[in-house]
N, C-alpha and C positions, 0 to 999 in steps of 0.2 A: 466721208462722202466719196462714192466711187468716181473715178475719173471719167468725165463725159466730154469727148472732144467736140461734140456739137454745141456745147455751152459756150457762151461768151462771158468772160469773167472780168471783174474789176476790183481794184483795191488801191488804197493809199500806199505809195511806194517809198515815202519819206518818213522820217521818225515822227512820232506824235509830239504835240505841243506847238506853241506859237513859233513861227519862223518867217523869214522874208518870202519864201516860196514853198509850196508843197506840190508834190507830183502825184497824180492819179493815173494809174496804168490800166488799160483795157486791152484784152486780147481775145480773139475768137472770130468765128465766121460772120457774126452779125455786127462787127465793129463799124463798117462803113455805113450801114443803115442806121445805126445808133447815132453816129455823128450828124447825119442829116436831120435828126430830130432834136438833139440837145444843143447843137452848136450853130451859131450864126456869125460868119466872118464880119469884121468891121468894114463898112462901106460897100457891101455886096447885096444889099436888099434882102428879100425873103426867098430868093431862089434856092433850091436844094444845094447843099454844100457837097462838092466833089473834091475830096482831099488830094493834094499833090504829094506823092511820097517824098519823105525826107525834107520837107520844106515847112518851116514853122509859120503858122498863121495866127494872127491876132484876132480875137473875137470874143463872143460872150456865150456863156452857158445859160440856156433859157429854162425856166420852170414850165410846168404844164400849161400855164396861161400865157406863155410867151414873154414873160417878164425876165430881165436879166438877173441871174444869181451872182455872177462874178465875171470879170474880164480875165481871160486866160490866154495863154500861148499854147496852141495845139500843134503837135507834131505827129504825123501819120507815117507808119512803116508798113509797106505792103508785103505780105508773105510771098515767097518764103524768105525774103531778105529782112528778117526781123529777129529779135531775140528768141521768140518762141517758134518762129517759122510760120506763124499765123499772121493775119492782119492785126497790127498793134497800134494803139493810139496812146499818147501821153499828154495829159492836161497839166500844164504848169499854172497852178492857181496862186492866189494870194495865200499866205501861210497861216491864216487864223484857223484855229480848230473848228469853229462853227461854220465858216464859209466852206472849208474843205469837206465837212460832213454833209452840208447841203448839196454840194456838187456831186459827191459820191452817191447820195441818196437819189438824186435825179437820174444819174446814169443807171442805177439799179432799177428805177421805175420803168426805164425804157427797154428793159429786156435782159440786161446783164445780171449775173448773180455774183455775190461776194466770193472772192477767191479764197481757197484754203491756203494754209501756210505752205510756202514753197511751190505753189501750183504753177506759177509762171516758169520757174526753172524746170519743173517736172515736164511741162509741155515742151520746153526746149530740148530736153533729153529724148522724150518720146518722138519728137519731130526730127531727130537726127542732127540737131544743131550742136550737140556736145555729147561726150560720153559721160558715164556716171562719175568718173573721177573728176571731170571738169565741173559737173554739177555740184559735187561736194565742195570743190574748191571755192565756189561762189560764197558759201557760208563761211568757210575758213577765212576768206579775204575780208568779209564784213566784220568778223569777230577777232581779227588779228590784233595782237597787243604790242608787237614790236616790228621793226623793219625787217628782221630776218623772217618772222612769221608771214609778213606781207610777201616777201620774195618767194618763200616756199609755196604760198597759195597761188601767186602769179605763175610760177613755173608749172604747177599742176593745172591751172586754168588754161594755160597755153597748150596743154596736151602732152607735156613731158612725161608724166607718169603713164598716161593712157597709151602713148606710143611704145613705151618699154613693155607694158603688159601685152599689147597687141603683138609685139615682136616675139615675146615668149610664147604666146598662144600659137602663132604661125609655126614656130619651131616644133611645138608639141604636136600640132596638127599634122605636120609632115611625118613625124615619127609614128603617129597613129595610123596614117595612111600606109606607111611601109609595113607595119605589123599586120594590119587588117588585109592588105593585099596578099601577104604570105599565107594568112588563114584561108582566104577565099580562093586563091589560085596557087596551091602548093606546087602545081606542075611547073610554075614559072621559076621555081627555085629561088624565091626571094626569102632568104633565111636570116632573120634578125639575130638569131643566137650566135651565128658565126660572123656576124657583121660588126666588127670592132667600131666602125664608123657610127653605128646606131647608139652604142653605149657612150661614145664621145659626145654625140648630140644631146643625149640625156644629161650628161655631166655639164655641158655648157649651159643648158637651160637651168639646171640646179644652181649653178654659180650665179646666174642672173637673179634668181629668186633670193639667194642668200644675200646678194648685194642690196636688194630692196628691203629685206628683213632687217638688215643692219641699221636702217634709218628709222625703225619703229620708235625707239626711245626718243630720237630727235623730234619726230612728229608729235609724239605725246607731249613732250615738254613745250614745244612751240604752240600747241593748241591749248593746253591746260595750265602750263606753268609748272615749275619745279616746286613742289610743296615743301616749304622750308619753315620749320617751327623754331622759334626763339624761346629758350627756356632757361631756368636757373632759379636760385633762391631769391627772395624779395630784396629789393634795393641794390641789385648788382649792376643795373643799367640796361635791362632788357628793352624797356620802352625807349630809352635814349638811343639804343642801337637801332631800333626800328626807325625812329625819327631821323637819325643820321643817314641811314641808307636811303630813306625816302626823299630826303632833302627838304623836309618841312615837318612841323610839329603836328603829328597825327595823334599820338598817344599822350595822355597826361603823365607828366613826370613829377614825382614828389618824393621827399625824404621819408614819407610815412609808409611803413611796410604794409603791403596788401592793397595798394592803390588800384592795381589792375585786378579786377574781379572777373572779367570776361575776356574772351579771345578777340583780338583785333586783326583783321586780315586786309592786306593791301598788295598790289602787284607793282613791282618795279621792273625796269628794263635794264638787265645786266648784260651789256655788250650784245644786245639783240636777243637775249634769252629772257623770257618772262619768268620772274621769280615771285612765287606766291609767299610773301612773308606773313607769318602768323605770330603775333605777340601773345604771350600767355601769362596767366597768373603765376606768381612765385610759389615754389614748392617749399613748404615748411610744416611743422606741427602747429595746428591752430584749432581752437574751439569755436571760432566764428563760423556760423552756418553758411553765410554767403561766401566767405573765403574758401571754405571746403568745397562748395559747389564749383567755384572757379578752378580750384586745383583738380577736381574731377574732370573738368573740360580739358585741362592741360594734358592729363594722362591720355584722354581719348585722342587728342591731337597728336601726341607722340606716337600712338599706335598707327596713325595714318601717314606719318611724315616720311618723306623721301630723303630729307636732309635735316639734321638737327644742329642748330647753333647753340651750344651750351655756354652761357655767359657766367663768368665768375668775377668777383671783386678781388683782383690780385694785389691790391694795396693793403689788404687786411689778412689776418691769420685764417687758415682754412677752418671751417666749422661745419655744422650740420647743413646738409643740402649742397655741399661743395662738390660732391662726386657727380660724375656724368650720369645722366638718367638711363634707365633700362629702356632699350628700344627694340623694335622688331628686327629680326635677322635681315641683313642686307642694307639697313639704314645707315647712312654715313653720319658721323658726328664730328663737328669742328668745335674745339674749345677756344673761346675768346677770353683772353686775360685782360679784362677791362680795367680802366682807371690807371693806365700806364703813366699818365702825367703825374701821378702821385707817388710813383716809385713802386717797385715790386717787393712784397714781403718775402722773407726767406722761405716761408712755407711753400711758395710757388716756384722757387728757383729751378727745381728739377722737373717741373710739369711741362709737358709739350703742349704748346698752344700758340695763339697769335696775339702778341702784345697789341693792345688797342686802347684808344682814348676817345670816348664819345665827345669829350669836351673840345679836343684839338683836332680830331680826325687822324691822329697817328695810327698807322697800321691798316687804314681802310683799303689802300691799294692791294696790299698783300692778302687781305681777307677776300676781296673780290676775285683776285686771281685764283685763290684756293677753291672758292665756290665754282668758278668757271671750269677748273680742272675736274671737279667732281661730277660734272655733267657727262663725263665719259667721252667727249668729243674734243678734237683739237680745233684751233682757230680756223685752220684751212677747211676742216670738215664742215664746220658751221657756216662759213662764208663762201665755200665753193659750191659744190653741187647742192641744189635746193630741194631735191626730192626728199620728202618726209612722209612716210605712209601712215595711215590711221590704224586704229585697232581693228576695224572691219577689214581693211586691206591685209593686215598682218595675219588674221585668222584664215583668210582665203589663201594667202601665199603659203602659210604653214601646211594647209591641206594639200595644196598643189605639190609642194615639195615632198610630202609623205607619199603621194601617189607616184611621183617620179622615182622615188627611192624603191618603192615596192615593185614597180615595173622593171627597174634595173636589176633588182635581185632575182626576179622571176626569169628574166632573159638570161642572166648569168647561170642560173640553175637549169637552164634548158627546159623550163616548165612549158605548159601549154600556152600557145600564143594568145588564146582567148582571155586567159587570166591577166596577162600583161596588158592587153588592149583595154580591159576593163579598168585597170589602175590608171592607165594613160587618159582614158576618158574622164575619170574622176578629177585628174589634174587639170584637164582642159576645161571642165565645168567650173572648177574653183577659180581659175583665171578669168573665165567669162563672167563670173559674179562681180568681179572688181569693176569691169568697164560696162556691165549691164548687157551682156550678150545672151542672157537667159531669161526665161519667164520668171521674174523674181518680184512679184507684186508685193509680198510682205516686206522685202528689203526696201523697195521704193517707198512704201508707206512710212517705214521707220526713218529713212534718211530725210525725206522731204518734210516730214512732220516736225523736224527741228528747225526748219527755216522760219524766217519772219514772214508775215503776210505781206504780199506785194512784191515778193522776190521769186 
Protein backbone atom coordinates (compact mmCIF):
# COMPACT_ATOMS: atom_id res chain seq x y z
CA UNK A 1 0.00 0.00 0.00
CA UNK A 2 1.42 3.44 -0.87
CA UNK A 3 2.35 5.73 2.01
CA UNK A 4 -0.43 8.28 2.58
CA UNK A 5 0.50 10.86 5.24
CA UNK A 6 -3.11 12.04 5.49
CA UNK A 7 -4.14 8.62 6.84
CA UNK A 8 -4.44 7.89 10.52
CA UNK A 9 -3.10 4.42 11.27
CA UNK A 10 -3.54 1.99 14.16
CA UNK A 11 -2.07 -1.34 15.20
CA UNK A 12 -1.39 -3.54 18.20
CA UNK A 13 2.19 -2.71 19.23
CA UNK A 14 2.73 -5.62 21.64
CA UNK A 15 3.28 -9.30 20.93
CA UNK A 16 0.25 -11.49 20.16
CA UNK A 17 -1.24 -13.74 22.82
CA UNK A 18 -2.56 -13.32 26.35
CA UNK A 19 -0.67 -10.93 28.63
CA UNK A 20 -1.25 -8.52 31.49
CA UNK A 21 -1.30 -5.53 29.14
CA UNK A 22 -1.47 -4.96 25.41
CA UNK A 23 -0.76 -1.63 23.72
CA UNK A 24 -2.57 -0.25 20.70
CA UNK A 25 -0.81 2.61 18.94
CA UNK A 26 -2.51 5.27 16.79
CA UNK A 27 -0.77 7.92 14.70
CA UNK A 28 -1.96 10.52 12.23
CA UNK A 29 -3.82 13.79 11.77
CA UNK A 30 -7.20 12.44 12.92
CA UNK A 31 -5.90 11.04 16.22
CA UNK A 32 -7.43 13.75 18.43
CA UNK A 33 -10.83 13.55 16.75
CA UNK A 34 -10.78 9.77 17.06
CA UNK A 35 -10.09 9.95 20.80
CA UNK A 36 -13.09 12.19 21.39
CA UNK A 37 -15.26 9.48 19.81
CA UNK A 38 -13.90 6.23 21.28
CA UNK A 39 -12.57 7.30 24.68
CA UNK A 40 -14.37 8.50 27.83
CA UNK A 41 -12.24 9.46 30.84
CA UNK A 42 -13.30 8.15 34.24
CA UNK A 43 -15.30 10.70 36.21
CA UNK A 44 -15.55 13.35 33.46
CA UNK A 45 -19.06 12.74 32.18
CA UNK A 46 -19.88 12.87 28.47
CA UNK A 47 -18.01 16.07 27.58
CA UNK A 48 -15.65 15.75 24.57
CA UNK A 49 -12.24 14.53 25.64
CA UNK A 50 -9.35 16.96 25.15
CA UNK A 51 -6.13 14.99 25.75
CA UNK A 52 -3.29 16.52 27.71
CA UNK A 53 0.05 15.65 26.07
CA UNK A 54 2.25 13.13 27.87
CA UNK A 55 -0.21 12.55 30.66
CA UNK A 56 -1.77 9.12 31.21
CA UNK A 57 -5.54 9.18 31.57
CA UNK A 58 -7.68 6.35 32.90
CA UNK A 59 -10.91 5.76 30.98
CA UNK A 60 -13.01 3.47 28.86
CA UNK A 61 -13.10 2.64 25.17
CA UNK A 62 -16.71 2.82 24.00
CA UNK A 63 -18.43 0.86 21.27
CA UNK A 64 -20.77 2.46 18.72
CA UNK A 65 -23.69 2.30 21.20
CA UNK A 66 -21.67 4.00 23.94
CA UNK A 67 -21.09 0.82 25.95
CA UNK A 68 -17.63 0.20 27.43
CA UNK A 69 -15.39 -2.34 25.68
CA UNK A 70 -12.46 -2.09 28.07
CA UNK A 71 -10.95 0.10 30.75
CA UNK A 72 -7.67 1.46 29.43
CA UNK A 73 -4.87 3.85 30.24
CA UNK A 74 -4.51 6.39 27.41
CA UNK A 75 -1.39 8.44 26.75
CA UNK A 76 -1.37 11.15 24.09
CA UNK A 77 1.76 12.57 22.42
CA UNK A 78 1.24 15.75 20.44
CA UNK A 79 3.24 16.10 17.24
CA UNK A 80 5.98 16.87 16.51
CA UNK A 81 7.13 15.66 19.96
CA UNK A 82 6.23 12.05 19.34
CA UNK A 83 7.77 8.92 17.88
CA UNK A 84 6.39 9.54 14.40
CA UNK A 85 6.32 13.34 14.56
CA UNK A 86 2.51 13.19 14.23
CA UNK A 87 -0.16 13.14 16.93
CA UNK A 88 0.17 9.73 18.57
CA UNK A 89 -2.03 7.93 21.11
CA UNK A 90 -1.28 4.70 22.95
CA UNK A 91 -4.03 2.64 24.58
CA UNK A 92 -2.82 0.30 27.33
CA UNK A 93 -5.59 -2.31 27.37
CA UNK A 94 -6.09 -5.51 29.28
CA UNK A 95 -4.01 -8.11 27.50
CA UNK A 96 -6.60 -10.62 26.38
CA UNK A 97 -6.55 -11.31 22.63
CA UNK A 98 -10.32 -10.82 22.28
CA UNK A 99 -10.57 -7.53 24.14
CA UNK A 100 -7.52 -6.22 22.29
CA UNK A 101 -9.09 -7.11 18.96
CA UNK A 102 -12.39 -5.45 19.91
CA UNK A 103 -10.67 -2.21 20.93
CA UNK A 104 -8.62 -2.15 17.73
CA UNK A 105 -11.69 -2.84 15.60
CA UNK A 106 -13.50 0.06 17.28
CA UNK A 107 -10.59 2.40 16.53
CA UNK A 108 -10.60 1.28 12.89
CA UNK A 109 -14.38 1.84 12.72
CA UNK A 110 -13.81 5.46 13.74
CA UNK A 111 -11.61 6.34 10.80
CA UNK A 112 -8.17 4.82 11.31
CA UNK A 113 -6.82 2.16 8.99
CA UNK A 114 -4.69 -0.84 9.90
CA UNK A 115 -0.99 0.02 9.80
CA UNK A 116 1.37 -1.73 7.42
CA UNK A 117 4.49 -3.49 8.80
CA UNK A 118 6.99 -0.86 9.91
CA UNK A 119 4.71 2.05 9.03
CA UNK A 120 5.13 3.85 12.36
CA UNK A 121 8.93 3.81 12.02
CA UNK A 122 8.64 4.76 8.37
CA UNK A 123 6.61 7.82 9.33
CA UNK A 124 9.22 8.66 11.95
CA UNK A 125 11.90 8.54 9.23
CA UNK A 126 9.90 10.55 6.72
CA UNK A 127 9.02 13.03 9.45
CA UNK A 128 12.68 13.66 10.17
CA UNK A 129 12.63 12.03 13.62
CA UNK A 130 15.42 9.61 12.68
CA UNK A 131 17.65 8.77 9.76
CA UNK A 132 17.42 5.48 7.90
CA UNK A 133 20.20 3.81 9.91
CA UNK A 134 18.33 4.61 13.13
CA UNK A 135 15.10 3.23 11.68
CA UNK A 136 16.86 -0.03 10.80
CA UNK A 137 18.32 -0.14 14.30
CA UNK A 138 14.80 -0.28 15.75
CA UNK A 139 14.29 -3.72 14.22
CA UNK A 140 17.83 -4.79 15.11
CA UNK A 141 17.06 -3.93 18.74
CA UNK A 142 13.82 -5.91 18.71
CA UNK A 143 15.46 -9.01 17.21
CA UNK A 144 18.79 -8.80 19.11
CA UNK A 145 19.83 -12.16 20.54
CA UNK A 146 22.72 -11.11 22.80
CA UNK A 147 23.81 -8.15 24.90
CA UNK A 148 26.46 -7.23 22.32
CA UNK A 149 23.79 -7.17 19.63
CA UNK A 150 21.67 -4.92 21.84
CA UNK A 151 24.62 -2.57 22.36
CA UNK A 152 25.33 -2.39 18.64
CA UNK A 153 21.67 -1.65 17.91
CA UNK A 154 21.53 0.98 20.65
CA UNK A 155 24.66 2.67 19.29
CA UNK A 156 23.11 2.80 15.83
CA UNK A 157 19.75 3.94 17.21
CA UNK A 158 21.44 6.82 19.02
CA UNK A 159 22.79 8.00 15.67
CA UNK A 160 26.39 6.76 15.88
CA UNK A 161 26.48 5.22 12.41
CA UNK A 162 24.41 7.99 10.86
CA UNK A 163 26.77 10.64 12.21
CA UNK A 164 29.78 8.87 10.73
CA UNK A 165 28.08 8.57 7.36
CA UNK A 166 27.02 12.22 7.44
CA UNK A 167 30.60 13.24 8.23
CA UNK A 168 31.83 11.24 5.24
CA UNK A 169 29.12 12.78 3.02
CA UNK A 170 30.09 16.28 4.13
CA UNK A 171 33.73 15.59 3.27
CA UNK A 172 32.82 14.20 -0.18
CA UNK A 173 30.49 17.14 -0.79
CA UNK A 174 33.35 19.53 -0.07
CA UNK A 175 35.54 17.70 -2.58
CA UNK A 176 32.73 17.75 -5.18
CA UNK A 177 32.27 21.48 -4.68
CA UNK A 178 35.99 22.02 -5.18
CA UNK A 179 36.11 20.01 -8.40
CA UNK A 180 32.92 21.50 -9.85
CA UNK A 181 34.08 25.02 -9.03
CA UNK A 182 37.20 24.34 -11.05
CA UNK A 183 35.02 23.07 -13.92
CA UNK A 184 32.62 26.03 -13.84
CA UNK A 185 35.15 28.76 -13.15
CA UNK A 186 38.50 27.74 -14.59
CA UNK A 187 39.62 31.37 -14.56
CA UNK A 188 39.70 31.18 -10.75
CA UNK A 189 42.54 28.70 -11.08
CA UNK A 190 41.01 26.18 -8.68
CA UNK A 191 43.06 23.21 -9.87
CA UNK A 192 42.29 19.85 -8.20
CA UNK A 193 45.00 18.05 -10.18
CA UNK A 194 47.82 19.95 -8.57
CA UNK A 195 46.07 20.15 -5.21
CA UNK A 196 47.68 17.50 -3.05
CA UNK A 197 45.24 18.47 -0.33
CA UNK A 198 42.35 17.24 -2.47
CA UNK A 199 43.89 13.80 -2.85
CA UNK A 200 44.53 13.71 0.89
CA UNK A 201 40.88 14.46 1.58
CA UNK A 202 39.78 11.62 -0.71
CA UNK A 203 42.20 9.29 1.08
CA UNK A 204 40.82 10.33 4.49
CA UNK A 205 37.23 9.60 3.43
CA UNK A 206 38.35 6.29 1.95
CA UNK A 207 39.92 5.35 5.28
CA UNK A 208 36.66 6.15 7.07
CA UNK A 209 34.77 3.93 4.66
CA UNK A 210 37.29 1.11 5.09
CA UNK A 211 36.88 1.38 8.86
CA UNK A 212 33.13 0.92 8.55
CA UNK A 213 33.47 -1.90 6.04
CA UNK A 214 35.67 -3.74 8.52
CA UNK A 215 32.62 -4.08 10.80
CA UNK A 216 30.46 -5.84 8.18
CA UNK A 217 31.23 -9.38 9.37
CA UNK A 218 30.67 -8.32 12.96
CA UNK A 219 27.28 -6.88 12.02
CA UNK A 220 26.24 -9.97 10.08
CA UNK A 221 27.17 -12.26 12.97
CA UNK A 222 25.40 -10.10 15.56
CA UNK A 223 22.23 -9.99 13.46
CA UNK A 224 22.16 -13.53 12.06
CA UNK A 225 24.47 -15.56 14.29
CA UNK A 226 27.53 -17.58 13.27
CA UNK A 227 26.21 -20.61 11.36
CA UNK A 228 27.91 -23.53 13.13
CA UNK A 229 27.30 -27.12 12.03
CA UNK A 230 28.07 -30.04 14.34
CA UNK A 231 28.88 -33.14 12.30
CA UNK A 232 30.55 -36.52 12.54
CA UNK A 233 29.89 -40.25 12.46
CA UNK A 234 26.98 -41.74 14.45
CA UNK A 235 27.38 -42.14 18.22
CA UNK A 236 30.40 -39.85 18.60
CA UNK A 237 28.54 -37.36 20.83
CA UNK A 238 27.22 -34.69 18.46
CA UNK A 239 23.88 -34.31 20.21
CA UNK A 240 25.58 -34.48 23.61
CA UNK A 241 27.86 -31.63 22.55
CA UNK A 242 24.83 -29.59 21.45
CA UNK A 243 23.14 -30.21 24.80
CA UNK A 244 26.35 -29.36 26.67
CA UNK A 245 26.82 -26.03 24.92
CA UNK A 246 23.13 -25.16 25.28
CA UNK A 247 23.12 -26.02 28.97
CA UNK A 248 20.02 -28.22 28.73
CA UNK A 249 18.84 -31.39 26.98
CA UNK A 250 17.54 -30.26 23.60
CA UNK A 251 18.48 -33.26 21.45
CA UNK A 252 17.73 -36.92 22.18
CA UNK A 253 20.88 -38.80 23.16
CA UNK A 254 21.00 -42.57 22.62
CA UNK A 255 23.50 -45.36 22.08
CA UNK A 256 21.46 -46.42 19.05
CA UNK A 257 23.22 -45.29 15.87
CA UNK A 258 21.15 -43.05 13.62
CA UNK A 259 18.97 -41.57 16.40
CA UNK A 260 19.26 -38.07 14.90
CA UNK A 261 17.43 -38.14 11.57
CA UNK A 262 16.83 -34.41 11.08
CA UNK A 263 18.74 -31.21 11.78
CA UNK A 264 18.19 -29.42 15.09
CA UNK A 265 19.01 -25.71 15.28
CA UNK A 266 19.37 -23.56 18.40
CA UNK A 267 21.07 -20.24 19.20
CA UNK A 268 23.44 -19.79 22.13
CA UNK A 269 25.11 -16.69 23.51
CA UNK A 270 28.86 -17.16 23.27
CA UNK A 271 30.45 -14.18 25.05
CA UNK A 272 27.86 -11.92 23.50
CA UNK A 273 28.09 -13.47 20.04
CA UNK A 274 25.04 -15.42 18.80
CA UNK A 275 26.08 -18.89 17.68
CA UNK A 276 23.60 -20.80 15.50
CA UNK A 277 24.31 -24.40 16.49
CA UNK A 278 23.02 -27.02 14.05
CA UNK A 279 23.09 -30.66 15.12
CA UNK A 280 23.04 -33.04 12.16
CA UNK A 281 22.52 -36.70 11.36
CA UNK A 282 25.62 -38.91 11.56
CA UNK A 283 27.45 -39.66 8.33
CA UNK A 284 27.95 -43.34 7.48
CA UNK A 285 26.99 -45.97 4.92
CA UNK A 286 23.34 -46.88 5.39
CA UNK A 287 20.47 -48.53 3.48
CA UNK A 288 17.85 -46.87 5.71
CA UNK A 289 15.85 -44.43 3.56
CA UNK A 290 15.11 -42.08 6.47
CA UNK A 291 18.72 -42.08 7.62
CA UNK A 292 19.86 -41.35 4.06
CA UNK A 293 17.48 -38.38 3.94
CA UNK A 294 18.96 -37.11 7.21
CA UNK A 295 22.49 -37.43 5.88
CA UNK A 296 21.51 -35.56 2.72
CA UNK A 297 20.36 -32.69 4.94
CA UNK A 298 23.66 -32.86 6.78
CA UNK A 299 25.57 -32.38 3.54
CA UNK A 300 23.39 -29.40 2.61
CA UNK A 301 24.06 -27.83 6.01
CA UNK A 302 27.81 -28.34 5.54
CA UNK A 303 27.63 -26.44 2.26
CA UNK A 304 26.08 -23.46 4.08
CA UNK A 305 28.22 -23.56 7.22
CA UNK A 306 30.57 -20.80 8.32
CA UNK A 307 32.07 -23.00 11.04
CA UNK A 308 32.08 -26.79 11.28
CA UNK A 309 32.63 -28.63 14.56
CA UNK A 310 33.74 -32.12 13.58
CA UNK A 311 33.16 -34.49 16.51
CA UNK A 312 35.01 -37.81 16.81
CA UNK A 313 35.10 -40.53 19.48
CA UNK A 314 38.76 -40.35 20.46
CA UNK A 315 38.41 -43.26 22.89
CA UNK A 316 37.99 -45.78 20.05
CA UNK A 317 40.07 -46.66 16.96
CA UNK A 318 39.68 -44.50 13.90
CA UNK A 319 37.20 -45.96 11.46
CA UNK A 320 34.98 -45.04 8.55
CA UNK A 321 33.59 -41.51 8.90
CA UNK A 322 36.44 -40.33 11.13
CA UNK A 323 37.94 -37.97 8.58
CA UNK A 324 36.96 -34.32 8.53
CA UNK A 325 34.13 -33.60 6.07
CA UNK A 326 34.53 -31.79 2.79
CA UNK A 327 33.45 -28.18 3.21
CA UNK A 328 33.24 -25.06 1.08
CA UNK A 329 36.38 -22.96 0.65
CA UNK A 330 36.84 -20.55 3.52
CA UNK A 331 34.80 -22.59 6.03
CA UNK A 332 36.65 -23.13 9.31
CA UNK A 333 36.73 -26.65 10.80
CA UNK A 334 37.38 -27.47 14.46
CA UNK A 335 37.95 -31.09 15.46
CA UNK A 336 36.58 -32.11 18.86
CA UNK A 337 38.24 -35.24 20.31
CA UNK A 338 35.27 -36.32 22.40
CA UNK A 339 35.04 -38.78 25.32
CA UNK A 340 38.33 -37.59 26.80
CA UNK A 341 37.17 -38.97 30.17
CA UNK A 342 37.56 -42.48 28.71
CA UNK A 343 41.16 -41.90 27.60
CA UNK A 344 42.55 -41.31 24.13
CA UNK A 345 43.14 -44.22 21.75
CA UNK A 346 46.58 -44.29 20.17
CA UNK A 347 45.02 -43.76 16.70
CA UNK A 348 44.24 -40.18 17.76
CA UNK A 349 47.49 -39.29 19.51
CA UNK A 350 48.91 -37.35 16.56
CA UNK A 351 45.62 -35.73 15.54
CA UNK A 352 45.28 -32.02 16.21
CA UNK A 353 42.05 -31.19 17.97
CA UNK A 354 40.38 -30.22 21.21
CA UNK A 355 40.15 -32.90 23.90
CA UNK A 356 36.61 -32.77 25.20
CA UNK A 357 34.21 -34.65 27.41
CA UNK A 358 30.49 -34.14 27.11
CA UNK A 359 30.10 -36.14 30.32
CA UNK A 360 32.36 -33.96 32.52
CA UNK A 361 32.71 -30.70 30.57
CA UNK A 362 36.46 -31.09 30.21
CA UNK A 363 37.79 -28.88 27.39
CA UNK A 364 34.66 -26.73 27.10
CA UNK A 365 36.46 -23.47 27.96
CA UNK A 366 39.20 -24.16 25.37
CA UNK A 367 36.61 -24.94 22.68
CA UNK A 368 34.64 -21.78 23.42
CA UNK A 369 37.84 -19.71 23.22
CA UNK A 370 38.74 -21.31 19.88
CA UNK A 371 35.28 -20.57 18.45
CA UNK A 372 35.51 -16.98 19.67
CA UNK A 373 38.91 -16.52 17.97
CA UNK A 374 37.50 -17.84 14.70
CA UNK A 375 34.98 -14.99 14.58
CA UNK A 376 37.91 -12.88 13.40
CA UNK A 377 37.49 -10.21 16.09
CA UNK A 378 39.35 -9.62 19.32
CA UNK A 379 37.58 -9.19 22.66
CA UNK A 380 38.35 -5.46 22.52
CA UNK A 381 36.84 -5.15 19.04
CA UNK A 382 33.65 -6.94 20.02
CA UNK A 383 33.19 -5.07 23.30
CA UNK A 384 34.63 -1.69 22.31
CA UNK A 385 33.18 0.21 19.39
CA UNK A 386 29.67 -1.06 18.72
CA UNK A 387 29.32 0.02 15.08
CA UNK A 388 28.32 -2.99 13.02
CA UNK A 389 27.08 -2.29 9.51
CA UNK A 390 24.49 -4.38 7.65
CA UNK A 391 24.70 -5.96 4.21
CA UNK A 392 22.81 -2.99 2.75
CA UNK A 393 25.28 -0.57 4.30
CA UNK A 394 28.21 -2.67 3.08
CA UNK A 395 27.00 -2.59 -0.51
CA UNK A 396 26.51 1.18 -0.46
CA UNK A 397 29.89 1.78 1.21
CA UNK A 398 31.60 -0.48 -1.31
CA UNK A 399 30.13 1.56 -4.17
CA UNK A 400 31.10 4.79 -2.45
CA UNK A 401 34.66 3.55 -2.06
CA UNK A 402 34.83 2.54 -5.72
CA UNK A 403 33.65 6.00 -6.74
CA UNK A 404 36.30 7.67 -4.62
CA UNK A 405 39.02 5.39 -5.98
CA UNK A 406 37.97 6.15 -9.56
CA UNK A 407 37.88 9.89 -8.87
CA UNK A 408 41.33 9.81 -7.29
CA UNK A 409 42.74 7.92 -10.26
CA UNK A 410 41.23 10.41 -12.72
CA UNK A 411 42.60 13.37 -10.82
CA UNK A 412 46.01 11.72 -10.62
CA UNK A 413 45.96 11.16 -14.38
CA UNK A 414 45.02 14.79 -15.00
CA UNK A 415 41.81 13.66 -16.71
CA UNK A 416 38.82 15.90 -17.38
CA UNK A 417 37.35 17.29 -14.18
CA UNK A 418 33.84 16.38 -15.33
CA UNK A 419 34.71 12.66 -15.15
CA UNK A 420 36.10 12.96 -11.63
CA UNK A 421 33.05 14.95 -10.54
CA UNK A 422 30.77 12.23 -11.91
CA UNK A 423 32.54 9.54 -9.86
CA UNK A 424 32.42 11.73 -6.76
CA UNK A 425 28.70 12.25 -7.27
CA UNK A 426 28.25 8.45 -7.45
CA UNK A 427 30.09 8.13 -4.12
CA UNK A 428 27.94 10.89 -2.63
CA UNK A 429 24.72 9.20 -3.76
CA UNK A 430 25.86 5.84 -2.36
CA UNK A 431 26.50 7.39 1.04
CA UNK A 432 23.15 9.15 0.84
CA UNK A 433 21.38 5.82 0.36
CA UNK A 434 22.59 4.66 3.78
CA UNK A 435 20.98 7.50 5.75
CA UNK A 436 18.07 8.03 3.36
CA UNK A 437 19.13 11.25 1.68
CA UNK A 438 17.82 10.20 -1.74
CA UNK A 439 14.48 9.37 -3.34
CA UNK A 440 14.71 5.67 -2.57
CA UNK A 441 11.12 4.42 -2.39
CA UNK A 442 12.05 0.85 -3.33
CA UNK A 443 14.68 0.70 -0.61
CA UNK A 444 12.20 2.02 1.97
CA UNK A 445 9.67 -0.63 0.98
CA UNK A 446 12.24 -3.39 1.37
CA UNK A 447 13.52 -2.16 4.75
CA UNK A 448 10.24 -1.39 6.50
CA UNK A 449 8.49 -4.43 5.03
CA UNK A 450 10.59 -6.57 7.39
CA UNK A 451 9.30 -4.76 10.48
CA UNK A 452 6.60 -6.12 12.75
CA UNK A 453 3.19 -4.45 12.55
CA UNK A 454 2.82 -1.74 15.19
CA UNK A 455 6.42 -0.57 15.04
